[in-house]
C-alpha positions as CSV (number, residue, x, y, z in Angstrom):
1,M,9.1,-1.4,24.4
2,T,6.7,-2.3,21.7
3,A,7.7,-2.3,18.0
4,P,6.6,-3.9,14.7
5,R,8.0,-7.4,14.5
6,Y,9.9,-6.9,11.3
7,G,10.7,-3.2,11.9
8,V,13.3,-3.8,14.7
9,S,17.0,-4.1,13.9
10,R,19.1,-6.8,15.4
11,D,20.6,-4.3,17.8
12,E,17.1,-3.1,18.9
13,L,16.1,-6.7,19.4
14,G,19.2,-7.1,21.7
15,V,18.0,-4.2,23.8
16,L,14.5,-5.7,24.0
17,L,16.1,-9.0,25.2
18,A,18.4,-7.3,27.7
19,G,18.6,-9.5,30.8
20,T,18.5,-12.8,28.8
21,P,21.5,-14.7,27.5
22,R,23.1,-13.1,24.4
23,Y,22.4,-16.1,22.3
24,R,18.7,-15.5,22.6
25,T,19.0,-12.6,20.2
26,D,20.5,-14.9,17.6
27,Q,17.8,-17.5,18.2
28,V,14.9,-15.0,17.8
29,W,16.4,-13.3,14.8
30,Q,17.0,-16.7,13.1
31,G,13.5,-17.7,14.0
32,L,11.9,-14.6,12.5
33,Y,14.0,-14.6,9.2
34,A,15.5,-17.9,8.5
35,N,12.7,-20.0,9.8
36,L,9.8,-17.6,9.2
37,L,8.4,-18.4,12.7
38,A,6.1,-16.4,15.0
39,P,7.5,-16.0,18.5
40,S,4.9,-18.4,19.8
41,E,6.2,-21.1,17.4
42,M,9.9,-20.8,18.6
43,T,10.0,-23.8,20.8
44,N,13.6,-23.3,21.6
45,L,12.6,-20.3,23.7
46,P,11.1,-20.4,27.2
47,R,7.3,-20.1,27.2
48,T,7.4,-16.8,29.1
49,L,9.8,-15.3,26.6
50,R,7.6,-16.4,23.7
51,A,4.6,-14.7,25.3
52,Q,6.6,-11.5,26.0
53,L,7.8,-11.4,22.3
54,E,4.3,-11.9,21.0
55,E,3.1,-8.9,23.0
56,E,6.1,-6.6,22.4
57,L,6.7,-7.5,18.7
58,P,3.2,-7.3,17.2
59,L,2.6,-7.8,13.5
60,A,2.2,-4.5,11.5
61,L,-0.2,-5.9,8.9
62,R,-3.8,-7.0,9.6
63,L,-5.1,-9.4,6.9
64,V,-8.4,-8.2,5.5
65,T,-8.9,-10.6,2.7
66,E,-7.0,-13.2,0.7
67,S,-8.1,-13.8,-2.9
68,V,-7.0,-16.8,-5.0
69,S,-7.0,-16.8,-8.8
70,D,-9.1,-19.4,-10.8
71,R,-5.9,-21.2,-11.6
72,S,-4.7,-21.2,-8.0
73,D,-1.3,-19.9,-9.1
74,T,-1.8,-16.3,-7.8
75,V,-2.7,-15.1,-4.3
76,K,-3.6,-11.5,-3.5
77,F,-3.5,-10.3,0.1
78,L,-5.3,-7.1,1.2
79,W,-3.7,-5.7,4.4
80,E,-4.8,-2.9,6.7
81,L,-2.0,-0.8,8.2
82,D,-1.9,1.1,11.5
83,G,-4.0,4.2,10.9
84,G,-6.4,2.4,8.6
85,A,-4.7,2.6,5.2
86,R,-4.8,-0.5,3.0
87,I,-2.2,-2.1,0.7
88,E,-2.0,-5.2,-1.4
89,T,0.6,-7.9,-1.9
90,V,0.6,-10.6,-4.6
91,L,2.2,-14.1,-4.5
92,M,2.8,-15.7,-7.9
93,L,3.5,-19.4,-8.1
94,Y,5.4,-20.6,-11.2
95,P,6.7,-24.1,-12.0
96,D,10.3,-23.0,-11.3
97,R,9.9,-20.2,-8.7
98,A,7.7,-18.3,-6.4
99,T,7.6,-14.5,-6.6
100,V,6.2,-11.9,-4.2
101,C,5.1,-8.5,-5.6
102,V,5.3,-6.0,-2.7
103,S,3.9,-2.6,-2.1
104,S,6.1,0.3,-1.0
105,Q,3.5,2.9,-0.4
106,A,-0.2,3.1,0.5
107,G,-1.5,4.7,-2.8
108,C,0.8,6.5,-5.2
109,A,1.5,10.2,-6.0
110,M,2.8,9.6,-9.5
111,G,-0.6,10.1,-11.2
112,C,-0.2,7.5,-14.1
113,G,-3.8,7.4,-15.2
114,F,-3.8,3.8,-16.6
115,C,-2.7,2.4,-13.2
116,A,-5.4,1.9,-10.6
117,T,-3.0,2.7,-7.8
118,G,-2.1,5.9,-9.5
119,Q,-5.7,6.9,-9.7
120,A,-6.1,6.3,-6.0
121,G,-3.8,9.1,-4.8
122,F,-1.1,8.9,-2.1
123,T,-1.7,8.1,1.6
124,R,1.7,7.4,3.1
125,H,5.0,5.6,2.8
126,L,5.5,2.1,4.2
127,S,8.2,1.4,6.8
128,V,11.0,-1.1,6.4
129,G,9.1,-3.5,8.7
130,E,5.8,-3.2,6.7
131,I,7.7,-4.0,3.5
132,V,9.6,-6.9,4.9
133,E,6.6,-8.4,6.6
134,Q,4.7,-8.6,3.3
135,V,7.5,-10.9,2.0
136,V,7.6,-13.0,5.2
137,R,3.9,-13.6,5.4
138,A,3.6,-14.3,1.6
139,A,6.6,-16.8,2.1
140,R,4.7,-18.5,4.9
141,R,1.7,-18.8,2.6
142,A,3.9,-20.3,-0.2
143,G,5.3,-22.7,2.4
144,D,1.8,-24.0,3.0
145,D,2.0,-25.3,-0.6
146,G,5.5,-26.6,-0.2
147,R,7.0,-23.7,-2.1
148,R,9.9,-21.4,-1.3
149,V,9.9,-17.7,-2.3
150,S,12.9,-17.0,-4.5
151,N,12.1,-13.7,-6.1
152,V,10.7,-10.3,-4.9
153,V,9.6,-7.5,-7.1
154,F,8.8,-4.0,-5.9
155,M,6.0,-3.6,-8.4
156,G,3.0,-3.4,-6.1
157,M,1.3,-0.2,-4.8
158,G,3.4,2.9,-4.8
159,E,6.6,4.3,-6.4
160,P,9.5,2.5,-4.6
161,L,12.1,5.2,-5.3
162,A,9.9,7.9,-3.8
163,N,10.4,5.9,-0.6
164,E,14.0,4.9,-1.4
165,A,15.4,4.9,2.2
166,A,12.9,2.3,3.4
167,V,13.0,0.3,0.2
168,G,16.8,0.2,0.1
169,A,16.9,-0.9,3.7
170,A,14.2,-3.5,3.1
171,V,16.2,-4.8,0.1
172,G,19.3,-5.2,2.3
173,R,17.3,-7.1,4.9
174,L,15.7,-9.4,2.3
175,H,19.2,-10.1,0.9
176,V,21.1,-10.5,4.2
177,D,18.6,-11.9,6.6
178,L,16.0,-13.7,4.5
179,G,18.8,-15.0,2.3
180,L,17.4,-14.0,-1.1
181,S,19.8,-13.5,-3.9
182,A,20.2,-9.8,-4.8
183,R,19.9,-10.8,-8.4
184,H,16.4,-12.0,-7.7
185,L,15.3,-8.7,-6.2
186,T,13.8,-6.2,-8.7
187,V,13.0,-2.6,-7.9
188,S,10.6,-0.8,-10.3
189,T,10.4,2.9,-10.9
190,V,8.6,5.4,-13.2
191,G,11.8,7.3,-13.4
192,I,12.8,9.0,-10.1
193,V,16.3,10.0,-11.1
194,P,17.7,10.8,-7.6
195,G,16.3,7.5,-6.3
196,I,18.0,5.6,-9.1
197,R,21.3,7.2,-8.2
198,R,20.9,6.5,-4.5
199,L,20.0,2.9,-5.2
200,A,23.1,2.4,-7.3
201,E,25.2,3.6,-4.4
202,R,24.0,0.7,-2.3
203,D,26.2,-1.6,-4.4
204,L,23.8,-4.5,-4.6
205,P,23.4,-6.3,-8.0
206,I,19.6,-5.9,-8.0
207,T,17.6,-5.5,-11.1
208,L,16.2,-2.1,-12.0
209,A,12.9,-2.0,-14.0
210,V,11.9,1.3,-15.4
211,S,8.3,1.8,-16.3
212,L,8.9,3.6,-19.6
213,H,5.7,3.3,-21.6
214,A,6.7,6.1,-24.1
215,A,10.0,6.9,-25.8
216,N,9.5,10.6,-26.5
217,D,8.9,13.3,-23.9
218,E,5.7,14.6,-25.4
219,L,3.8,11.3,-25.0
220,R,5.6,10.3,-21.8
221,D,4.7,13.7,-20.2
222,E,1.0,12.6,-20.7
223,L,1.3,9.0,-19.7
224,V,3.8,9.3,-16.9
225,P,3.6,12.9,-15.4
226,I,6.9,12.6,-13.4
227,N,8.6,12.8,-16.8
228,R,8.0,16.6,-16.8
229,R,10.5,16.7,-13.8
230,Y,12.9,14.0,-15.0
231,P,12.8,13.9,-18.9
232,L,14.0,10.9,-20.8
233,D,17.6,12.1,-21.4
234,D,18.1,12.6,-17.7
235,L,16.4,9.2,-16.9
236,L,18.6,7.4,-19.5
237,A,21.7,9.0,-18.1
238,A,20.8,7.8,-14.6
239,C,20.1,4.3,-16.0
240,A,23.5,4.2,-17.6
241,D,25.2,5.1,-14.3
242,F,23.2,2.4,-12.5
243,L,24.3,-0.1,-15.1
244,A,28.0,1.0,-14.6
245,H,27.7,0.6,-10.8
246,T,25.9,-2.8,-10.7
247,N,26.7,-4.4,-14.1
248,R,23.1,-5.4,-14.2
249,R,21.0,-4.9,-17.4
250,I,18.1,-2.5,-17.2
251,S,14.6,-3.6,-17.9
252,F,12.1,-1.3,-19.6
253,E,8.5,-2.0,-18.8
254,W,6.1,-1.0,-21.6
255,A,2.3,-1.2,-21.0
256,L,0.8,-1.5,-24.5
257,I,-2.2,0.9,-25.0
258,D,-4.3,0.5,-28.1
259,G,-3.5,3.3,-30.6
260,V,-1.3,5.2,-28.1
261,N,2.1,3.6,-27.8
262,D,1.9,0.5,-30.0
263,R,2.5,2.0,-33.4
264,P,5.5,1.1,-35.6
265,S,6.9,4.6,-34.9
266,D,6.8,3.8,-31.2
267,A,8.8,0.6,-31.7
268,V,11.5,2.6,-33.6
269,E,11.7,5.2,-30.9
270,L,11.9,2.6,-28.2
271,A,14.6,0.7,-30.0
272,A,16.7,3.9,-30.3
273,R,16.3,4.5,-26.5
274,C,17.4,0.9,-25.8
275,R,20.5,1.5,-27.8
276,Q,21.5,4.4,-25.6
277,L,22.5,1.8,-22.9
278,R,25.3,-0.6,-23.2
279,P,24.3,-3.4,-23.1
280,S,21.0,-2.6,-24.6
281,A,18.0,-2.6,-22.2
282,H,15.7,-5.5,-22.2
283,V,12.0,-4.6,-23.0
284,N,9.2,-6.3,-21.0
285,L,5.9,-5.8,-22.9
286,I,2.8,-5.8,-20.8
287,P,-0.6,-5.9,-22.4
288,L,-2.6,-3.1,-20.6
289,N,-4.8,-4.6,-17.9
290,P,-8.3,-3.3,-17.5
291,T,-8.9,-0.9,-14.6
292,P,-12.3,0.7,-13.8
293,G,-11.1,4.3,-14.1
294,W,-9.3,4.0,-17.4
295,P,-11.5,3.7,-20.5
296,T,-8.7,3.0,-23.0
297,R,-8.2,-0.5,-24.2
298,G,-5.0,-2.6,-24.2
299,T,-3.4,-3.6,-27.4
300,P,-5.0,-6.8,-28.9
301,P,-2.8,-9.9,-28.6
302,D,-2.0,-10.1,-32.4
303,R,-0.6,-6.6,-32.4
304,V,1.2,-7.2,-29.1
305,R,3.1,-10.0,-30.9
306,A,3.6,-7.8,-33.9
307,F,5.1,-5.0,-31.7
308,R,7.4,-7.5,-30.1
309,D,8.5,-8.9,-33.5
310,H,9.2,-5.4,-34.7
311,L,11.4,-4.7,-31.7
312,V,13.3,-8.0,-32.2
313,A,13.8,-7.1,-35.9
314,L,15.4,-3.8,-34.7
315,G,17.8,-5.7,-32.5
316,V,16.0,-5.3,-29.2
317,N,15.7,-8.2,-26.7
318,A,11.9,-8.1,-26.0
319,T,9.5,-10.4,-24.3
320,V,5.7,-10.3,-23.5
321,R,4.8,-10.7,-19.9
322,R,2.1,-13.2,-19.2
323,N,-0.7,-11.6,-17.2
324,R,-1.3,-13.3,-13.8
325,G,-4.3,-12.8,-11.5
326,T,-6.4,-10.6,-13.8
327,D,-9.5,-12.3,-12.5
328,I,-8.8,-11.1,-8.9
329,D,-7.5,-7.6,-9.9
330,A,-3.9,-8.7,-9.0
331,A,-2.2,-8.0,-12.4
332,C,0.1,-5.1,-13.2
333,G,-1.7,-1.8,-12.8
334,Q,-4.7,-3.2,-11.0
335,L,-3.8,-2.9,-7.4
336,A,-6.1,-0.4,-5.8
337,A,-6.9,-1.8,-2.3
338,R,-10.6,-1.3,-3.2
339,V,-10.6,2.5,-3.3
340,E,-13.0,4.5,-5.4
341,L,-11.3,5.5,-8.7
342,R,-11.7,8.7,-10.7
343,P,-11.8,8.1,-14.5
344,R,-9.0,9.7,-16.5
345,M,-8.1,9.5,-20.2
346,P,-4.9,10.3,-22.0
347,A,-5.0,13.4,-24.3
348,A,-4.3,11.1,-27.2
349,Q,-7.6,9.3,-26.6
350,Q,-9.8,12.3,-25.5
351,P,-12.5,13.5,-27.9
352,A,-11.8,16.6,-29.9
353,A,-13.1,19.8,-28.5
354,T,-16.2,21.1,-30.3
355,T,-16.9,24.8,-31.1
């Protein structure tokens, strides 16, 4: 039997270790998850068993490159999967915490043009083991600097709730086996309504972050094409149900695009949408990061602050996210695993047709 190291369940590991004392399963599982060890490093196991496990439980991710930001507080890993697809993972080191941003798919089918991953197209879903392994290997890297990972955000490549079965199972393993607080696990979505409802049924108090970017259906249809299938009223209803199940406040992500969704009228519409939830949603403002295939500019810093202040004046809890890793293309919307991008421009920014 050969299986990805972090893809096997505890029961499957027990089958692999059939013929050894039962306590070996607990030793190996603790070594993999609690101690973040490779089998070869588990000195409490016989040498022959270590060698067997190294062979029969191979890693699923092959490291292609590791990039470190100028400030040395952000690390981006480029991995190659079985079959040749590539994904990226980002480790962010803060004074009070270490956060891993994981990918859930190779590429993405959601088609959001301002996101480099969205421009890349979809290749395949990631498995539970491929998701968990990203966290484990980033946690080992953090450990090299004497840091411990405390937070995981599903904001890397892909739409997590289009792969909800694997993402939900991975969340469970991160919580139960890696010991991360469910409140420190955040799943992002562009608005997959059935996935939100399934995630709520898992009864874990995780944080749901909805990439909103527009508060009316006309503009959101353009910026976030999945809105045509799950319009805002349906999305907000699913968010309300999630809040009722988990008692966890929803976060709205809003990438500020110059002249597109940063006007006073946008702030008024967004505030009204926030008030549809009780308690009101928190808004996380993200200055649009540059991507090669998206010619539109992000909102200038002074108008980002003005937009935030307008929201606050309207009674909305709003903060501006600090960009991390822009110099290594590791910031929000920049993960592309070095694929060729096709330029796309929102209708609001396209030149008028000539006759």
